[in-house]
C-alpha positions in Angstrom: -126.5 -148.1 -36.3 -127.4 -144.8 -34.1 -130.0 -142.2 -35.8 -127.5 -139.9 -37.8 -125.6 -142.3 -38.7 -123.4 -142.4 -41.9 -123.5 -145.7 -44.4 -120.9 -145.7 -46.6 -121.0 -147.9 -49.7 -117.6 -148.9 -51.3 -118.7 -152.3 -53.6 -121.2 -151.2 -56.7 -123.8 -154.3 -55.5 -127.7 -154.7 -55.9 -128.6 -153.2 -52.6 -132.2 -154.3 -52.4 -134.8 -152.3 -51.2 -134.7 -150.1 -48.0 -136.6 -148.2 -45.2 -135.7 -145.6 -43.3 -137.0 -145.2 -40.5 -134.0 -142.4 -38.5 -132.0 -139.8 -39.8 -128.9 -141.2 -42.1 -126.6 -140.9 -44.9 -126.0 -143.1 -47.4 -123.2 -142.1 -49.1 -122.1 -144.1 -52.8 -117.8 -143.5 -52.2 -116.6 -145.5 -54.4 -118.5 -144.2 -57.6 -119.6 -147.0 -58.9 -123.8 -148.4 -59.6 -124.2 -148.8 -56.0 -128.0 -149.8 -56.6 -131.7 -151.0 -55.7 -133.0 -152.9 -58.7 -136.4 -154.4 -56.3 -138.9 -152.8 -54.4 -140.9 -154.5 -51.5 -142.8 -157.2 -52.2 -145.9 -155.3 -50.7 -145.4 -151.7 -50.8 -143.7 -151.4 -54.2 -141.6 -149.1 -52.9 -137.5 -149.1 -53.1 -136.9 -146.6 -50.8 -139.2 -146.0 -48.3 -139.0 -142.8 -45.6 -140.7 -142.6 -42.7 -139.1 -141.2 -39.6 -140.2 -141.5 -36.2 -139.0 -137.9 -35.2 -138.3 -134.9 -38.2 -134.3 -135.1 -39.5 -132.0 -135.7 -42.3 -132.1 -137.9 -44.6 -129.0 -137.6 -46.7 -129.2 -140.2 -50.2 -126.1 -140.0 -52.3 -125.2 -141.3 -55.5 -127.8 -144.2 -55.8 -129.0 -145.9 -59.4 -133.3 -146.8 -58.6 -134.0 -148.9 -61.1 -138.0 -150.3 -61.1 -138.9 -153.0 -63.8 -143.5 -153.2 -64.9 -145.8 -152.4 -62.3 -142.7 -151.0 -59.7 -144.5 -148.0 -57.1 -141.6 -145.7 -56.4 -138.4 -145.4 -56.2 -138.2 -142.5 -52.7 -141.0 -142.2 -50.9 -141.3 -140.1 -48.1 -144.2 -139.6 -45.7 -142.9 -137.9 -42.6 -141.9 -134.6 -41.2 -138.0 -133.9 -42.1 -135.0 -132.9 -44.4 -133.8 -134.5 -47.7 -131.6 -134.0 -49.5 -130.9 -136.6 -53.2 -127.3 -136.0 -55.0 -126.3 -137.7 -57.9 -128.8 -140.5 -58.2 -130.3 -141.8 -60.9 -134.0 -143.1 -60.7 -135.8 -144.8 -63.5 -138.6 -147.2 -64.5 -141.1 -147.0 -62.1 -144.3 -147.3 -64.0 -147.2 -148.9 -61.5 -150.5 -148.2 -62.9 -152.2 -144.7 -61.0 -149.2 -144.5 -59.6 -145.2 -145.3 -60.8 -142.9 -142.0 -58.6 -139.3 -141.6 -59.6 -139.4 -139.2 -55.8 -142.6 -138.7 -54.1 -143.1 -136.3 -50.9 -146.4 -136.7 -49.4 -146.4 -135.8 -46.1 -149.6 -135.9 -44.2 -148.5 -133.3 -41.5 -145.5 -131.0 -40.1 -143.2 -129.8 -43.0 -140.5 -131.2 -45.8 -137.6 -129.9 -46.7 -136.1 -131.2 -50.1 -133.0 -130.5 -52.1 -132.8 -132.4 -55.2 -129.5 -131.7 -57.3 -127.3 -133.7 -60.3 -129.9 -136.2 -60.5 -131.7 -138.3 -63.0 -135.9 -139.6 -63.3 -136.6 -141.1 -66.2 -139.1 -143.3 -67.4 -141.3 -143.3 -64.4 -144.9 -142.5 -64.8 -144.0 -139.5 -62.8 -140.9 -138.1 -62.3 -140.4 -135.8 -59.3 -144.0 -135.5 -57.2 -144.3 -133.1 -54.4 -147.9 -133.5 -52.5 -148.1 -133.3 -48.9 -151.1 -133.9 -47.8 -153.3 -132.8 -44.5 -152.0 -130.1 -42.5 -148.8 -130.5 -44.1 -146.4 -128.6 -46.2 -143.7 -128.7 -48.5 -140.9 -126.9 -49.4 -137.3 -127.0 -51.3 -135.4 -126.9 -54.6 -134.4 -128.9 -57.8 -131.5 -128.1 -59.1 -129.0 -128.8 -61.9 -131.1 -132.3 -62.6 -133.3 -133.8 -65.5 -136.9 -135.5 -65.9 -137.0 -137.1 -69.5 -139.3 -139.7 -71.2 -141.9 -139.8 -67.9 -145.4 -140.9 -69.1 -146.9 -138.3 -67.0 -145.0 -135.2 -65.4 -141.0 -134.2 -65.3 -141.6 -132.0 -62.1 -145.2 -131.3 -60.5 -145.7 -129.5 -57.4 -149.0 -130.0 -56.1 -151.1 -128.4 -52.8 -154.6 -130.1 -53.7 -157.8 -129.4 -51.7 -156.9 -130.9 -48.8 -154.1 -129.0 -47.7 -153.1 -126.3 -45.7 -150.2 -125.6 -46.0 -148.5 -124.1 -49.4 -145.9 -126.0 -51.8 -143.0 -123.4 -52.1 -140.2 -125.1 -54.8 -137.7 -123.6 -57.2 -136.3 -125.6 -59.9 -132.7 -124.2 -61.0 -130.6 -125.3 -64.0 -132.8 -127.9 -64.4 -134.4 -130.0 -67.8 -137.3 -131.7 -68.4 -138.4 -133.0 -71.4 -140.1 -136.1 -73.7 -142.5 -135.7 -71.1 -146.3 -135.2 -71.1 -146.1 -132.1 -69.0 -142.8 -130.3 -68.5 -143.4 -128.3 -65.3 -146.2 -128.1 -63.6 -147.6 -126.7 -60.4 -151.7 -127.1 -59.3 -153.1 -126.0 -56.2 -156.7 -127.0 -55.8 -158.7 -124.4 -54.1 -157.4 -120.4 -53.5 -156.7 -121.1 -49.8 -153.6 -123.5 -50.6 -151.0 -123.0 -53.6 -148.1 -124.3 -54.9 -145.3 -121.3 -55.8 -142.7 -122.6 -58.4 -139.9 -120.7 -59.3 -137.7 -121.6 -62.4 -134.4 -120.0 -62.8 -132.3 -120.6 -65.8 -134.3 -124.3 -66.9 -135.5 -125.7 -70.0 -138.4 -127.8 -71.1 -139.0 -128.6 -74.3 -140.1 -131.8 -76.2 -143.1 -132.8 -74.1 -146.2 -133.7 -75.5 -149.2 -131.8 -73.5 -147.4 -128.9 -71.7 -143.9 -128.1 -71.4 -145.4 -125.6 -67.9 -148.5 -126.2 -66.7 -150.7 -124.2 -63.6 -153.7 -125.3 -62.7 -155.9 -123.5 -59.8 -154.0 -120.6 -58.1 -150.9 -122.1 -58.6 -147.9 -119.7 -59.7 -145.3 -120.1 -61.8 -142.7 -117.5 -62.0 -139.8 -117.8 -65.1 -136.7 -115.8 -63.9 -133.3 -114.9 -64.0 -132.3 -116.1 -67.7 -134.3 -118.1 -70.5 -136.7 -120.6 -69.8 -137.1 -122.5 -73.0 -140.7 -124.3 -73.9 -143.0 -124.5 -76.9 -146.4 -124.9 -75.2 -147.6 -123.6 -71.9 -151.1 -124.2 -70.5 -151.4 -121.0 -68.1 
């Protein structure tokens, strides 16, 4: 298939792990379960995205289910744009890892849009943490993170990052994790800036909202319900 093409899924099935190296749209048009219920044996990843050149990857209507020790549902390591719509990602619990979605580019910029998706029973639901000279920006909309062992939604600019992380969490819910929504920065020169709009964080065991370092978290446009914050 040529770059920028589309894969249309009409039959419910387990399609196995994928490695994506060029822009593509994978769209579940049937509405049944288009599943990836296994991971790559060498990487522990269900869907790996490493684009040769920046482009757009769209994943729509997929179900990714990890088993004990599975590493990552979706792992993107290259610059580009990722859109995730109507996906369910659960059960990725590898020790020290276990990500429903992780964006960890080492150069360039990632743009992301996660909408109408559910992240449950992972170690981390969503982790956006560029490294090196990289940056990331995007939005999580109408999505849910629950029952993740550490954090529902985590946006992190660590001390090695020269670019910032800019994220909006909109009309979303994070509950029964250890941390609901977190923004962390390892130094004053790099920042994770999170804007939470009409979203809820509740019943998380450590903190519903948490920020550290020079990170910022702005709550606006309606009630953001939470019971514990680490500000």
